[in-house]
C-alpha positions as CSV (number, residue, x, y, z in Angstrom):
1,M,57.1,-29.0,57.4
2,A,57.1,-25.4,55.8
3,T,59.9,-24.6,53.6
4,D,61.0,-21.5,51.8
5,Q,60.4,-21.3,48.1
6,I,62.5,-19.5,45.4
7,G,60.6,-17.2,43.1
8,D,61.1,-16.5,39.4
9,A,63.6,-14.0,39.9
10,G,65.5,-16.0,42.4
11,A,64.0,-14.3,45.5
12,L,63.0,-16.3,48.7
13,L,59.2,-16.4,49.0
14,P,57.6,-16.8,52.5
15,A,57.2,-20.3,53.7
16,R,53.6,-21.7,53.5
17,A,52.4,-24.4,55.6
18,A,52.0,-27.9,53.9
19,G,48.9,-28.2,52.0
20,E,48.4,-24.5,51.5
21,A,47.4,-23.6,48.0
22,V,49.7,-21.2,46.2
23,P,47.7,-18.2,44.6
24,A,47.9,-17.9,40.9
25,P,50.1,-15.0,39.6
26,G,48.1,-11.7,39.3
27,R,45.5,-12.7,41.7
28,S,44.8,-11.2,45.0
29,T,45.3,-13.3,48.1
30,G,43.2,-11.2,50.2
31,P,39.7,-12.7,51.2
32,V,36.5,-11.3,49.5
33,Q,34.3,-9.7,52.1
34,P,30.5,-10.3,52.0
35,G,28.7,-7.9,49.7
36,E,32.1,-6.6,48.3
37,P,31.5,-6.2,44.5
38,V,33.7,-8.3,42.2
39,E,35.3,-6.4,39.5
40,D,34.9,-9.0,36.7
41,E,31.2,-9.3,37.2
42,Q,31.0,-5.5,37.3
43,A,32.6,-5.3,34.1
44,L,30.6,-8.0,32.4
45,T,27.4,-6.4,33.6
46,R,28.5,-3.0,32.2
47,R,29.4,-4.5,29.0
48,T,26.2,-6.5,28.6
49,F,24.2,-3.2,29.3
50,Q,26.0,-1.2,26.8
51,T,25.6,-4.0,24.2
52,Y,21.8,-3.9,24.8
53,V,21.7,-0.2,24.6
54,A,23.6,0.0,21.2
55,A,21.4,-2.9,19.8
56,S,18.4,-1.1,20.9
57,L,19.5,2.2,19.4
58,S,20.5,0.5,16.1
59,S,17.1,-1.2,15.8
60,F,15.2,2.1,16.4
61,A,17.3,4.0,14.0
62,A,16.8,1.3,11.4
63,I,13.0,1.4,11.8
64,V,12.8,5.1,11.7
65,L,14.9,5.4,8.6
66,G,13.5,2.1,6.8
67,L,9.7,3.2,7.1
68,P,9.9,5.8,4.4
69,I,12.0,3.6,2.0
70,V,9.5,0.8,2.4
71,G,6.6,3.1,1.6
72,Y,8.3,4.5,-1.3
73,L,9.0,1.0,-2.6
74,A,5.6,-0.5,-1.9
75,A,3.7,2.5,-3.0
76,P,3.8,1.7,-6.8
77,L,2.8,-1.9,-6.2
78,V,-0.8,-0.7,-5.6
79,S,-2.7,-0.7,-8.9
80,R,-4.6,2.4,-9.2
81,V,-6.3,4.8,-11.7
82,T,-6.7,8.4,-10.9
83,A,-9.5,10.4,-12.2
84,S,-8.7,12.7,-15.1
85,W,-10.3,15.0,-17.5
86,I,-10.7,13.3,-21.0
87,S,-11.7,15.2,-24.1
88,L,-14.5,13.5,-26.0
89,G,-14.6,16.0,-28.9
90,R,-16.8,18.9,-29.9
91,A,-19.8,19.4,-27.6
92,D,-22.3,19.9,-30.4
93,A,-21.6,16.7,-31.9
94,F,-23.6,15.0,-29.1
95,A,-26.8,17.1,-29.6
96,K,-28.8,14.2,-31.0
97,S,-31.1,12.4,-28.6
98,D,-29.8,8.9,-28.9
99,P,-26.7,8.1,-26.6
100,Q,-23.4,7.8,-28.4
101,L,-20.3,5.8,-27.5
102,V,-17.0,7.3,-27.0
103,S,-13.8,5.2,-26.7
104,F,-10.5,6.3,-25.4
105,S,-7.3,5.0,-23.4
106,I,-6.4,5.7,-19.9
107,T,-3.1,5.1,-18.0
108,R,-3.1,2.8,-14.9
109,Q,-0.3,2.2,-12.5
110,D,0.7,-1.4,-12.3
111,G,3.6,-1.8,-9.9
112,W,6.4,0.4,-11.2
113,R,4.9,0.2,-14.8
114,Q,2.3,2.5,-16.5
115,V,-0.2,0.4,-18.5
116,A,-2.6,2.0,-21.3
117,E,-6.2,0.4,-21.0
118,S,-9.1,0.9,-23.1
119,R,-12.3,2.7,-21.7
120,A,-15.5,4.1,-22.8
121,V,-18.4,6.3,-22.0
122,W,-21.9,6.7,-23.2
123,V,-23.0,10.3,-23.8
124,R,-26.5,11.5,-24.2
125,T,-28.3,14.9,-24.2
126,E,-30.9,15.5,-21.5
127,S,-32.9,18.6,-22.1
128,D,-30.2,21.4,-21.9
129,R,-27.5,19.2,-20.3
130,T,-25.1,16.5,-21.4
131,V,-25.0,13.3,-19.3
132,A,-22.0,10.8,-19.5
133,F,-22.2,7.2,-18.1
134,N,-19.3,5.0,-17.2
135,G,-19.0,2.3,-20.0
136,R,-18.9,-0.5,-17.5
137,C,-21.9,-2.3,-16.1
138,T,-22.3,-1.9,-12.4
139,H,-22.7,-5.6,-12.0
140,L,-19.3,-7.2,-12.9
141,G,-17.8,-4.4,-15.3
142,C,-19.1,-5.9,-18.7
143,A,-19.5,-3.5,-21.5
144,F,-23.1,-2.8,-22.4
145,S,-24.7,-1.0,-25.4
146,W,-27.7,1.1,-26.4
147,R,-30.3,-0.9,-28.2
148,T,-32.4,0.8,-31.0
149,E,-34.4,-2.2,-31.9
150,G,-35.7,-5.6,-30.5
151,E,-36.6,-6.6,-27.1
152,H,-34.7,-4.0,-25.3
153,A,-35.2,-1.2,-27.9
154,K,-34.3,2.3,-26.2
155,R,-32.6,0.7,-23.5
156,F,-28.9,0.0,-22.2
157,F,-28.5,-3.6,-22.3
158,C,-25.6,-5.7,-20.9
159,P,-25.4,-9.3,-22.4
160,C,-23.3,-10.8,-19.8
161,H,-26.1,-11.4,-17.4
162,D,-29.0,-9.5,-19.1
163,G,-28.9,-6.4,-17.1
164,V,-31.2,-3.7,-18.4
165,Y,-31.1,0.0,-17.8
166,D,-33.4,2.9,-19.1
167,A,-32.1,6.1,-20.8
168,S,-31.3,7.6,-17.6
169,G,-29.3,4.9,-16.3
170,T,-32.0,3.4,-13.8
171,V,-31.8,-0.4,-13.5
172,L,-34.9,-2.1,-14.9
173,A,-33.9,-5.7,-15.0
174,G,-31.1,-8.2,-14.0
175,P,-28.5,-8.2,-11.4
176,P,-26.9,-4.9,-11.4
177,P,-26.8,-3.5,-7.8
178,R,-27.1,0.3,-8.8
179,A,-27.8,2.5,-11.7
180,L,-25.2,3.3,-14.3
181,D,-22.2,5.5,-12.9
182,R,-22.7,9.0,-14.1
183,L,-19.6,11.0,-14.6
184,E,-18.9,14.8,-14.3
185,T,-18.7,16.7,-17.5
186,K,-17.8,20.3,-18.5
187,V,-17.6,22.2,-21.8
188,D,-14.4,24.3,-22.6
189,N,-14.2,26.3,-25.8
190,G,-16.9,24.2,-27.4
191,E,-15.1,21.0,-26.4
192,L,-16.7,18.3,-24.2
193,F,-14.7,16.9,-21.3
194,V,-15.6,14.1,-18.9
195,L,-14.0,13.4,-15.6
196,Y,-13.3,9.7,-16.0
197,Q,-13.0,7.4,-13.1
198,D,-13.9,3.9,-12.2
199,F,-16.0,2.6,-9.4
200,R,-16.5,-0.5,-7.2
201,L,-18.4,-3.1,-9.0
202,G,-21.2,-5.3,-7.4
203,V,-22.1,-3.1,-4.7
204,A,-25.1,-1.0,-4.0
205,D,-23.1,2.3,-3.1
206,K,-21.2,4.1,-5.8
207,E,-17.5,3.9,-4.4
208,S,-14.5,5.4,-6.5
209,V,-11.7,3.2,-6.8
């Protein structure tokens, strides 16, 4: 039997049939029509969409801003030597026909450090011009020398693997894959300069590194 109920404020509420569920406070008692949007689901969908958009924008901004920083930090990690003009002394000191060895130091970038390394060139006079050879054997980079006597007299000889070159740098014997690497030279106010750089070892083509 239906009876009236007393609400929180003491007011009488409409009677309900036995077994009829009492709606929770704050909830609508009207039926939901088919196809009618539910407010909670709509709010959840909007929040999810906004979250995805915000996350995407944040990721894009991080990538755009981060790439230059990564490049700046990673660039010094690449070990490299740039070509540079090196003074070898007075040009007239190399007038004699036999090749002469000149040693010096270069600076190499190693990570965030600058490292000084020893290098050498062989200088000889050909007719009216001065020729300079990189002091590394083109096979594996060993130091070679000019022989004045013995089996390899008047030849450049690399003792590591018996590489032999003639005075012009051409390979005569051994494993070197190409001739000695010639370097550009210039004379300024009577002083001889060489544009020193290293080249890839063990390959037939002359490729700077």
